[in-house]
Structures are given as structure tokens and as C-alpha cells.
C-alpha atoms as a printed R data frame, in Angstrom:
    type eleno elety resid chain resno       x       y       z
1   ATOM     1    CA   UNK     A     1 -66.323 -69.818 -25.836
2   ATOM     2    CA   UNK     A     2 -67.149 -70.931 -22.880
3   ATOM     3    CA   UNK     A     3 -69.755 -69.148 -20.718
4   ATOM     4    CA   UNK     A     4 -69.022 -68.759 -16.707
5   ATOM     5    CA   UNK     A     5 -71.908 -69.140 -14.582
6   ATOM     6    CA   UNK     A     6 -73.407 -66.334 -12.305
7   ATOM     7    CA   UNK     A     7 -72.270 -68.198  -8.643
8   ATOM     8    CA   UNK     A     8 -68.738 -68.957  -9.862
9   ATOM     9    CA   UNK     A     9 -68.647 -64.945 -11.553
10  ATOM    10    CA   UNK     A    10 -69.893 -63.514  -8.351
11  ATOM    11    CA   UNK     A    11 -67.615 -65.638  -6.226
12  ATOM    12    CA   UNK     A    12 -64.310 -64.563  -8.393
13  ATOM    13    CA   UNK     A    13 -65.184 -61.388  -8.509
14  ATOM    14    CA   UNK     A    14 -65.252 -61.242  -4.258
15  ATOM    15    CA   UNK     A    15 -62.150 -60.392  -2.401
16  ATOM    16    CA   UNK     A    16 -59.870 -62.793  -1.070
17  ATOM    17    CA   UNK     A    17 -59.856 -62.439   2.614
18  ATOM    18    CA   UNK     A    18 -56.738 -64.189   4.101
19  ATOM    19    CA   UNK     A    19 -56.950 -66.682   6.971
20  ATOM    20    CA   UNK     A    20 -56.957 -65.337  10.366
21  ATOM    21    CA   UNK     A    21 -53.646 -65.969  12.454
22  ATOM    22    CA   UNK     A    22 -53.939 -69.196  14.656
23  ATOM    23    CA   UNK     A    23 -53.156 -68.261  18.367
24  ATOM    24    CA   UNK     A    24 -50.194 -70.063  18.293
25  ATOM    25    CA   UNK     A    25 -48.883 -68.196  15.640
26  ATOM    26    CA   UNK     A    26 -49.654 -64.694  17.577
27  ATOM    27    CA   UNK     A    27 -47.433 -66.204  20.423
28  ATOM    28    CA   UNK     A    28 -44.778 -67.292  18.056
29  ATOM    29    CA   UNK     A    29 -44.379 -63.831  16.944
30  ATOM    30    CA   UNK     A    30 -44.443 -62.341  20.250
31  ATOM    31    CA   UNK     A    31 -42.192 -65.160  21.908
32  ATOM    32    CA   UNK     A    32 -38.465 -62.910  21.061
33  ATOM    33    CA   UNK     A    33 -39.801 -60.175  22.951
34  ATOM    34    CA   UNK     A    34 -41.042 -62.292  26.405
35  ATOM    35    CA   UNK     A    35 -36.738 -61.825  27.818
36  ATOM    36    CA   UNK     A    36 -37.248 -57.603  27.471
37  ATOM    37    CA   UNK     A    37 -40.746 -58.254  28.906
38  ATOM    38    CA   UNK     A    38 -39.714 -60.075  31.583
39  ATOM    39    CA   UNK     A    39 -36.586 -57.980  32.059
40  ATOM    40    CA   UNK     A    40 -38.873 -54.891  32.461
41  ATOM    41    CA   UNK     A    41 -40.768 -56.581  35.249
42  ATOM    42    CA   UNK     A    42 -38.085 -57.849  37.312
43  ATOM    43    CA   UNK     A    43 -36.839 -54.471  36.714
44  ATOM    44    CA   UNK     A    44 -39.627 -52.133  37.222
45  ATOM    45    CA   UNK     A    45 -43.256 -53.506  38.306
46  ATOM    46    CA   UNK     A    46 -41.689 -56.068  41.490
47  ATOM    47    CA   UNK     A    47 -39.751 -53.428  42.507
48  ATOM    48    CA   UNK     A    48 -43.460 -50.847  42.447
49  ATOM    49    CA   UNK     A    49 -45.229 -53.840  43.503
50  ATOM    50    CA   UNK     A    50 -43.248 -54.043  47.341
51  ATOM    51    CA   UNK     A    51 -42.622 -50.196  47.822
52  ATOM    52    CA   UNK     A    52 -46.943 -50.195  47.372
53  ATOM    53    CA   UNK     A    53 -46.585 -53.479  50.075
54  ATOM    54    CA   UNK     A    54 -43.982 -51.218  52.277
55  ATOM    55    CA   UNK     A    55 -46.397 -48.260  52.013
56  ATOM    56    CA   UNK     A    56 -49.171 -50.142  54.097
57  ATOM    57    CA   UNK     A    57 -46.466 -51.005  57.145
58  ATOM    58    CA   UNK     A    58 -45.333 -49.350  59.853
59  ATOM    59    CA   UNK     A    59 -41.602 -49.748  59.310
60  ATOM    60    CA   UNK     A    60 -38.824 -47.548  61.063
61  ATOM    61    CA   UNK     A    61 -35.434 -48.552  61.479
62  ATOM    62    CA   UNK     A    62 -35.335 -46.762  64.589
63  ATOM    63    CA   UNK     A    63 -38.157 -49.289  65.908
64  ATOM    64    CA   UNK     A    64 -37.861 -52.709  65.125
65  ATOM    65    CA   UNK     A    65 -39.635 -54.264  66.915
66  ATOM    66    CA   UNK     A    66 -42.652 -52.249  66.269
67  ATOM    67    CA   UNK     A    67 -43.150 -53.335  62.111
68  ATOM    68    CA   UNK     A    68 -46.973 -53.961  61.500
69  ATOM    69    CA   UNK     A    69 -48.680 -54.789  58.250
70  ATOM    70    CA   UNK     A    70 -52.188 -53.339  56.929
71  ATOM    71    CA   UNK     A    71 -52.470 -49.517  58.078
72  ATOM    72    CA   UNK     A    72 -53.294 -46.406  56.273
73  ATOM    73    CA   UNK     A    73 -51.121 -44.219  58.680
74  ATOM    74    CA   UNK     A    74 -48.350 -43.694  56.505
75  ATOM    75    CA   UNK     A    75 -50.378 -42.206  53.937
76  ATOM    76    CA   UNK     A    76 -52.894 -40.090  56.994
77  ATOM    77    CA   UNK     A    77 -49.218 -38.866  57.391
78  ATOM    78    CA   UNK     A    78 -48.527 -37.932  54.027
79  ATOM    79    CA   UNK     A    79 -51.588 -35.629  53.450
80  ATOM    80    CA   UNK     A    80 -51.372 -34.476  56.852
81  ATOM    81    CA   UNK     A    81 -48.113 -33.580  58.454
82  ATOM    82    CA   UNK     A    82 -47.125 -29.713  57.790
83  ATOM    83    CA   UNK     A    83 -43.823 -30.787  56.020
84  ATOM    84    CA   UNK     A    84 -44.631 -33.004  53.432
85  ATOM    85    CA   UNK     A    85 -47.490 -30.764  52.651
86  ATOM    86    CA   UNK     A    86 -45.167 -27.940  52.042
87  ATOM    87    CA   UNK     A    87 -43.298 -30.115  50.107
88  ATOM    88    CA   UNK     A    88 -46.360 -30.902  47.364
89  ATOM    89    CA   UNK     A    89 -47.318 -27.377  47.164
90  ATOM    90    CA   UNK     A    90 -43.669 -26.410  46.281
91  ATOM    91    CA   UNK     A    91 -43.412 -29.303  43.572
92  ATOM    92    CA   UNK     A    92 -45.972 -28.236  42.177
93  ATOM    93    CA   UNK     A    93 -45.735 -24.642  42.210
94  ATOM    94    CA   UNK     A    94 -41.882 -25.342  40.973
95  ATOM    95    CA   UNK     A    95 -43.244 -27.282  38.286
96  ATOM    96    CA   UNK     A    96 -46.233 -25.001  37.091
97  ATOM    97    CA   UNK     A    97 -43.733 -22.329  37.210
98  ATOM    98    CA   UNK     A    98 -40.797 -24.274  35.294
99  ATOM    99    CA   UNK     A    99 -43.430 -25.524  32.469
100 ATOM   100    CA   UNK     A   100 -45.194 -22.108  31.958
101 ATOM   101    CA   UNK     A   101 -42.075 -20.073  31.474
102 ATOM   102    CA   UNK     A   102 -40.293 -22.644  29.701
103 ATOM   103    CA   UNK     A   103 -43.248 -23.336  27.164
104 ATOM   104    CA   UNK     A   104 -43.710 -19.703  26.463
105 ATOM   105    CA   UNK     A   105 -39.213 -19.366  25.810
106 ATOM   106    CA   UNK     A   106 -39.559 -22.520  23.756
107 ATOM   107    CA   UNK     A   107 -42.529 -21.567  20.996
108 ATOM   108    CA   UNK     A   108 -40.888 -17.947  21.056
109 ATOM   109    CA   UNK     A   109 -37.727 -19.537  20.092
110 ATOM   110    CA   UNK     A   110 -38.893 -22.295  17.794
111 ATOM   111    CA   UNK     A   111 -40.947 -19.441  15.853
112 ATOM   112    CA   UNK     A   112 -37.430 -17.444  15.283
113 ATOM   113    CA   UNK     A   113 -35.337 -20.779  14.490
114 ATOM   114    CA   UNK     A   114 -38.278 -21.413  12.224
115 ATOM   115    CA   UNK     A   115 -37.246 -18.350   9.478
116 ATOM   116    CA   UNK     A   116 -34.419 -19.060   7.113
117 ATOM   117    CA   UNK     A   117 -30.697 -17.341   7.806
118 ATOM   118    CA   UNK     A   118 -27.508 -17.947   7.735
119 ATOM   119    CA   UNK     A   119 -26.035 -20.246  10.246
120 ATOM   120    CA   UNK     A   120 -29.711 -21.735  11.232
121 ATOM   121    CA   UNK     A   121 -28.485 -25.269  11.962
122 ATOM   122    CA   UNK     A   122 -25.365 -24.018  14.099
123 ATOM   123    CA   UNK     A   123 -28.394 -22.277  16.178
124 ATOM   124    CA   UNK     A   124 -30.326 -25.071  16.411
125 ATOM   125    CA   UNK     A   125 -27.546 -27.054  17.732
126 ATOM   126    CA   UNK     A   126 -26.160 -24.271  20.573
127 ATOM   127    CA   UNK     A   127 -29.795 -23.782  21.549
128 ATOM   128    CA   UNK     A   128 -30.291 -27.544  22.233
129 ATOM   129    CA   UNK     A   129 -26.931 -27.993  24.318
130 ATOM   130    CA   UNK     A   130 -28.983 -26.931  27.610
131 ATOM   131    CA   UNK     A   131 -30.346 -29.927  27.467
132 ATOM   132    CA   UNK     A   132 -27.836 -32.233  26.916
133 ATOM   133    CA   UNK     A   133 -25.798 -30.870  30.055
134 ATOM   134    CA   UNK     A   134 -26.066 -32.725  33.501
135 ATOM   135    CA   UNK     A   135 -28.340 -31.495  35.806
136 ATOM   136    CA   UNK     A   136 -25.679 -31.564  38.604
137 ATOM   137    CA   UNK     A   137 -23.225 -30.101  36.775
138 ATOM   138    CA   UNK     A   138 -25.874 -27.309  35.797
139 ATOM   139    CA   UNK     A   139 -26.526 -27.073  39.268
140 ATOM   140    CA   UNK     A   140 -22.923 -26.450  40.563
141 ATOM   141    CA   UNK     A   141 -22.146 -24.114  37.357
142 ATOM   142    CA   UNK     A   142 -25.035 -21.670  38.598
143 ATOM   143    CA   UNK     A   143 -25.038 -22.231  42.235
144 ATOM   144    CA   UNK     A   144 -21.120 -21.181  42.093
145 ATOM   145    CA   UNK     A   145 -20.121 -19.677  38.906
146 ATOM   146    CA   UNK     A   146 -23.449 -17.482  38.154
147 ATOM   147    CA   UNK     A   147 -25.593 -16.726  41.275
148 ATOM   148    CA   UNK     A   148 -22.626 -16.235  43.955
149 ATOM   149    CA   UNK     A   149 -22.749 -13.153  45.430
150 ATOM   150    CA   UNK     A   150 -19.191 -12.499  45.825
151 ATOM   151    CA   UNK     A   151 -17.784 -13.845  42.249
152 ATOM   152    CA   UNK     A   152 -20.586 -14.479  40.452
153 ATOM   153    CA   UNK     A   153 -21.123 -13.464  37.009
154 ATOM   154    CA   UNK     A   154 -24.685 -12.036  37.896
155 ATOM   155    CA   UNK     A   155 -23.523  -9.665  40.185
156 ATOM   156    CA   UNK     A   156 -20.895  -8.931  38.248
157 ATOM   157    CA   UNK     A   157 -22.836  -8.020  35.057
158 ATOM   158    CA   UNK     A   158 -24.982  -6.197  37.414
159 ATOM   159    CA   UNK     A   159 -21.808  -3.971  38.717
160 ATOM   160    CA   UNK     A   160 -20.673  -3.326  34.772
161 ATOM   161    CA   UNK     A   161 -23.826  -2.321  33.938
162 ATOM   162    CA   UNK     A   162 -25.379  -0.566  36.576
163 ATOM   163    CA   UNK     A   163 -21.543   0.504  38.572
164 ATOM   164    CA   UNK     A   164 -20.508   0.317  42.266
165 ATOM   165    CA   UNK     A   165 -23.651   1.449  43.332
166 ATOM   166    CA   UNK     A   166 -25.490  -2.075  41.418
167 ATOM   167    CA   UNK     A   167 -28.061  -4.200  43.925
168 ATOM   168    CA   UNK     A   168 -25.908  -7.308  44.959
169 ATOM   169    CA   UNK     A   169 -28.570  -9.883  45.148
170 ATOM   170    CA   UNK     A   170 -27.929 -13.057  46.764
171 ATOM   171    CA   UNK     A   171 -30.516 -15.409  45.349
172 ATOM   172    CA   UNK     A   172 -29.978 -18.663  46.469
173 ATOM   173    CA   UNK     A   173 -30.381 -17.238  50.445
174 ATOM   174    CA   UNK     A   174 -33.514 -15.010  49.327
175 ATOM   175    CA   UNK     A   175 -35.216 -16.505  46.514
176 ATOM   176    CA   UNK     A   176 -33.681 -19.875  46.337
177 ATOM   177    CA   UNK     A   177 -36.742 -21.724  44.666
178 ATOM   178    CA   UNK     A   178 -36.304 -18.700  42.031
179 ATOM   179    CA   UNK     A   179 -32.850 -19.779  41.456
180 ATOM   180    CA   UNK     A   180 -33.889 -23.572  41.450
181 ATOM   181    CA   UNK     A   181 -36.889 -22.388  38.738
182 ATOM   182    CA   UNK     A   182 -33.989 -20.497  36.558
183 ATOM   183    CA   UNK     A   183 -31.691 -23.751  36.135
184 ATOM   184    CA   UNK     A   184 -34.801 -25.912  35.532
185 ATOM   185    CA   UNK     A   185 -35.864 -23.622  32.775
186 ATOM   186    CA   UNK     A   186 -32.650 -22.970  31.099
187 ATOM   187    CA   UNK     A   187 -32.410 -26.942  31.097
188 ATOM   188    CA   UNK     A   188 -35.549 -27.565  29.731
189 ATOM   189    CA   UNK     A   189 -36.767 -24.503  27.205
190 ATOM   190    CA   UNK     A   190 -34.824 -26.389  24.473
191 ATOM   191    CA   UNK     A   191 -36.708 -29.732  25.010
192 ATOM   192    CA   UNK     A   192 -39.352 -27.333  24.630
193 ATOM   193    CA   UNK     A   193 -38.567 -25.399  21.500
194 ATOM   194    CA   UNK     A   194 -37.355 -29.065  19.744
195 ATOM   195    CA   UNK     A   195 -40.912 -29.921  20.571
196 ATOM   196    CA   UNK     A   196 -42.792 -26.727  19.237
197 ATOM   197    CA   UNK     A   197 -40.326 -26.861  15.924
198 ATOM   198    CA   UNK     A   198 -41.125 -29.977  14.712
199 ATOM   199    CA   UNK     A   199 -44.977 -28.688  15.041
200 ATOM   200    CA   UNK     A   200 -43.912 -25.722  13.006
201 ATOM   201    CA   UNK     A   201 -42.185 -27.654  10.280
202 ATOM   202    CA   UNK     A   202 -45.752 -30.268   9.724
203 ATOM   203    CA   UNK     A   203 -47.422 -26.449   8.923
204 ATOM   204    CA   UNK     A   204 -49.799 -27.136   5.446
205 ATOM   205    CA   UNK     A   205 -48.023 -24.314   4.240
206 ATOM   206    CA   UNK     A   206 -51.169 -23.576   1.554
207 ATOM   207    CA   UNK     A   207 -53.021 -22.574   4.106
208 ATOM   208    CA   UNK     A   208 -50.644 -19.736   4.638
209 ATOM   209    CA   UNK     A   209 -50.270 -18.807   1.109
210 ATOM   210    CA   UNK     A   210 -54.379 -18.859   1.152
211 ATOM   211    CA   UNK     A   211 -54.734 -16.633   3.823
212 ATOM   212    CA   UNK     A   212 -51.858 -14.019   2.715
213 ATOM   213    CA   UNK     A   213 -53.930 -14.417   0.100
214 ATOM   214    CA   UNK     A   214 -57.173 -12.745   1.786
215 ATOM   215    CA   UNK     A   215 -55.176 -10.487   3.648
216 ATOM   216    CA   UNK     A   216 -54.441 -11.892   6.419
217 ATOM   217    CA   UNK     A   217 -51.471  -9.941   8.585
218 ATOM   218    CA   UNK     A   218 -48.781 -11.929  10.501
219 ATOM   219    CA   UNK     A   219 -50.454 -11.535  14.195
220 ATOM   220    CA   UNK     A   220 -53.917 -13.003  12.682
221 ATOM   221    CA   UNK     A   221 -52.147 -15.737  11.072
222 ATOM   222    CA   UNK     A   222 -49.834 -16.630  14.043
223 ATOM   223    CA   UNK     A   223 -52.940 -16.465  16.349
224 ATOM   224    CA   UNK     A   224 -55.683 -18.167  13.891
225 ATOM   225    CA   UNK     A   225 -53.254 -21.068  12.188
226 ATOM   226    CA   UNK     A   226 -50.009 -21.429  13.778
227 ATOM   227    CA   UNK     A   227 -51.396 -21.468  17.220
228 ATOM   228    CA   UNK     A   228 -54.271 -23.240  16.949
229 ATOM   229    CA   UNK     A   229 -51.982 -25.910  14.525
230 ATOM   230    CA   UNK     A   230 -48.945 -26.440  17.692
231 ATOM   231    CA   UNK     A   231 -52.056 -26.330  20.255
232 ATOM   232    CA   UNK     A   232 -51.412 -30.376  20.452
233 ATOM   233    CA   UNK     A   233 -47.418 -29.563  20.122
234 ATOM   234    CA   UNK     A   234 -47.688 -27.509  23.272
235 ATOM   235    CA   UNK     A   235 -49.666 -29.940  25.506
236 ATOM   236    CA   UNK     A   236 -47.413 -32.800  24.728
237 ATOM   237    CA   UNK     A   237 -44.052 -30.875  25.307
238 ATOM   238    CA   UNK     A   238 -45.799 -29.488  28.824
239 ATOM   239    CA   UNK     A   239 -47.038 -33.000  30.114
240 ATOM   240    CA   UNK     A   240 -43.801 -34.571  29.063
241 ATOM   241    CA   UNK     A   241 -41.778 -31.518  30.866
242 ATOM   242    CA   UNK     A   242 -44.321 -32.010  33.819
243 ATOM   243    CA   UNK     A   243 -43.052 -35.668  34.206
244 ATOM   244    CA   UNK     A   244 -39.575 -34.830  34.223
245 ATOM   245    CA   UNK     A   245 -39.495 -31.564  36.728
246 ATOM   246    CA   UNK     A   246 -42.136 -33.806  38.738
247 ATOM   247    CA   UNK     A   247 -39.523 -36.025  39.821
248 ATOM   248    CA   UNK     A   248 -36.406 -33.640  39.677
249 ATOM   249    CA   UNK     A   249 -34.312 -34.449  42.734
250 ATOM   250    CA   UNK     A   250 -30.543 -33.527  41.900
251 ATOM   251    CA   UNK     A   251 -31.128 -29.974  41.089
252 ATOM   252    CA   UNK     A   252 -32.793 -29.640  45.033
253 ATOM   253    CA   UNK     A   253 -30.363 -31.523  46.593
254 ATOM   254    CA   UNK     A   254 -27.183 -29.358  44.870
255 ATOM   255    CA   UNK     A   255 -28.533 -26.540  45.673
256 ATOM   256    CA   UNK     A   256 -29.804 -26.227  48.700
257 ATOM   257    CA   UNK     A   257 -29.813 -29.630  50.036
258 ATOM   258    CA   UNK     A   258 -33.879 -29.094  50.435
259 ATOM   259    CA   UNK     A   259 -33.290 -25.922  52.586
260 ATOM   260    CA   UNK     A   260 -34.802 -22.979  53.320
261 ATOM   261    CA   UNK     A   261 -38.955 -24.031  52.085
262 ATOM   262    CA   UNK     A   262 -37.313 -25.956  48.543
263 ATOM   263    CA   UNK     A   263 -37.819 -29.429  49.282
264 ATOM   264    CA   UNK     A   264 -39.843 -31.150  46.946
265 ATOM   265    CA   UNK     A   265 -41.484 -34.198  47.242
266 ATOM   266    CA   UNK     A   266 -38.439 -36.471  45.441
267 ATOM   267    CA   UNK     A   267 -35.912 -34.833  47.851
268 ATOM   268    CA   UNK     A   268 -38.516 -35.732  50.974
269 ATOM   269    CA   UNK     A   269 -38.706 -39.334  49.807
270 ATOM   270    CA   UNK     A   270 -35.345 -39.129  49.794
271 ATOM   271    CA   UNK     A   271 -35.000 -37.554  53.672
272 ATOM   272    CA   UNK     A   272 -37.490 -39.672  54.713
273 ATOM   273    CA   UNK     A   273 -35.865 -43.031  53.513
274 ATOM   274    CA   UNK     A   274 -32.223 -42.141  54.024
275 ATOM   275    CA   UNK     A   275 -32.197 -39.608  56.602
276 ATOM   276    CA   UNK     A   276 -35.486 -40.494  59.574
277 ATOM   277    CA   UNK     A   277 -34.924 -44.205  57.877
278 ATOM   278    CA   UNK     A   278 -39.022 -44.007  58.356
279 ATOM   279    CA   UNK     A   279 -39.685 -46.782  55.112
280 ATOM   280    CA   UNK     A   280 -43.235 -46.933  55.185
281 ATOM   281    CA   UNK     A   281 -43.948 -43.131  55.251
282 ATOM   282    CA   UNK     A   282 -41.272 -43.030  52.376
283 ATOM   283    CA   UNK     A   283 -42.465 -45.317  49.867
284 ATOM   284    CA   UNK     A   284 -46.376 -43.909  50.582
285 ATOM   285    CA   UNK     A   285 -44.398 -40.873  49.502
286 ATOM   286    CA   UNK     A   286 -43.350 -42.818  46.120
287 ATOM   287    CA   UNK     A   287 -45.966 -44.294  45.298
288 ATOM   288    CA   UNK     A   288 -47.849 -40.961  45.165
289 ATOM   289    CA   UNK     A   289 -45.546 -39.135  43.002
290 ATOM   290    CA   UNK     A   290 -45.462 -42.460  40.474
291 ATOM   291    CA   UNK     A   291 -49.610 -42.409  40.552
292 ATOM   292    CA   UNK     A   292 -49.147 -39.054  39.930
293 ATOM   293    CA   UNK     A   293 -46.622 -38.914  36.720
294 ATOM   294    CA   UNK     A   294 -48.647 -42.380  35.846
295 ATOM   295    CA   UNK     A   295 -51.976 -40.124  35.341
296 ATOM   296    CA   UNK     A   296 -50.228 -37.359  33.729
297 ATOM   297    CA   UNK     A   297 -48.503 -39.979  31.223
298 ATOM   298    CA   UNK     A   298 -51.197 -41.455  30.260
299 ATOM   299    CA   UNK     A   299 -52.509 -38.022  29.093
300 ATOM   300    CA   UNK     A   300 -49.030 -37.656  27.045
301 ATOM   301    CA   UNK     A   301 -49.911 -40.463  25.279
302 ATOM   302    CA   UNK     A   302 -53.389 -39.695  24.371
303 ATOM   303    CA   UNK     A   303 -51.708 -36.371  23.492
304 ATOM   304    CA   UNK     A   304 -49.187 -37.967  21.257
305 ATOM   305    CA   UNK     A   305 -51.141 -40.844  19.800
306 ATOM   306    CA   UNK     A   306 -53.464 -37.822  18.366
307 ATOM   307    CA   UNK     A   307 -50.559 -36.338  17.199
308 ATOM   308    CA   UNK     A   308 -50.106 -39.109  15.241
309 ATOM   309    CA   UNK     A   309 -53.033 -39.796  13.543
310 ATOM   310    CA   UNK     A   310 -53.481 -35.981  12.569
311 ATOM   311    CA   UNK     A   311 -50.289 -36.899  10.491
312 ATOM   312    CA   UNK     A   312 -50.804 -40.148   9.501
313 ATOM   313    CA   UNK     A   313 -54.416 -38.717   8.172
């Protein structure tokens, strides 16, 4: 029998740590991703850098001899011009209203679709379809087939229910921003519903069984268990919805062409660039929209990473 010395035994019991990869090996592993990274930089970052440069220039196509660089006047114009400030308020109001209503409707529909019933899969598929409709097609459908005061389905339904004396509202004339908001709610509620339904399906059922044993009712279970569990999912849905709705252009352009006080920031960018041909001001508005979207996206990514950590723990 051979006796093993104490130092040898200690060395044998210690875990073997793999050698750290060298810097060259790390770069070799990342090399296949370099073409995609270069493509993304060329397509997204270089145009954005050029936009930032133009936003500091006094550049209007109507005055080609007055091009100047190094001025903050474009940003001063954005925050002092009455029309641009109105566009900011329209963008904020439209975004907040659509996100709140879509989140509430999405939560309610997700709670209903989480129950077991015949044809649940088919109903879930139908509920997703509005999100898959092309935004311009949805805008034209609501503008002409539903909201039209002469032959629209809305006024026809009111006449069928309340008779010939039923009110016949012209929504696109009296409340155009509400009309745009309704179309956005119709299209974005399925997106909210999908995220919240995923949250409902990841619930720990043992907690619900314990709550039922303790005598908790449906409202208490929803308030103290379901809603806290869905908080992160609601935040993620609201943040992602905000990112997209802030940049909404096609609904406003198709339904009202920015008239009747419905022009938001993306439409103002279009007006300043293609109509007024004021490249400096339009670039400044674009930079502000991108920065605001990046701030919201940062919170969305943090919320998503927190959800992933909770799922893996």
C-alpha cells in the first residue's frame, strides 16, 4: 500500500480550473459576427451620426447660400415653436392614452383566454390577427368602412340599434385624434394581450392552491397574487408599446394627413423635411424622437432582463 502525501492529496482535492481564453481566441470566436456588425453600423449608426450633424446646421433648401454649421437654433425652434410644441403634446397624449387602454384591454382579454374552453386555440389566433394587419390597410378600413358618416358601419349600427333618430357622429371631423387612437388600440391590444398571457401561463400554481386552501376569493387572488406577478409583464408591454406608438406615422398620414390638430412628431419630421425642406429642424426633431425612444428602450431592456433572471432563478 502506498501512502499519499498531504500536499499531493490537497492538490488532488482542489478543482481544476480551465485556462482563461486568450484575447486572440476571443476575437476568433467573434470574427463571424463582424460582417453583421459592420452592416448594422453602416445602415443605422452612420445615418444617425449624419442626422446629428445636420441637426446643428442651418440648412433650408429654399436658401442654398445660407447654409451654416454650429448653431443650436434648430433645437431652440423645436422647444419654442407653437406647432412643434403642439406636436409634442399630441404625441405624448396619443401614446399615453393608447398604451393605457391597450394594456387594460389586453389584461382583461388575457385573463379570459387563460381559462379553459372549447376552441381556445382558435380564439387566441383570431385575437392576434389585428396586430398582423398592415397599419395603412387598418387606417383605410376604419376611415372609410367604419368611421365614414354616410355609409360607415358605426353609424349604420347606431341606426339599427336606436332607430332613425340615432346620432350620426362624424368622428374623423369632430374627434379625429380619438379616431386615430381607436385604430391604434384595436391594433395594439393583441400585442399587450400576448405578453400578459405569457405572464399568466408562467404563474406558480402551488401559490394559488395555497391561497384557495386559506379561503382567498377570486378578487383577493387576482389582487394579491396575479397582479403582482404580472407587474413586470405589464411594464414590458407598456414600454415596448410606447416605443412603437411614439414613432407612429402611417396612421396619422393616412387618416388625417396631420390636419385638425393630429400632427405628431413623426409627421412633423415628414412635413419639415419633404414639404418645408428645412433639413436642420427636421433632423433636430428626429434626434429628439430617437433619444426619447432610446431612453424608453433602456427601461424596456432592463425590465426584460429582470424577467429573464426571475424565470431562471
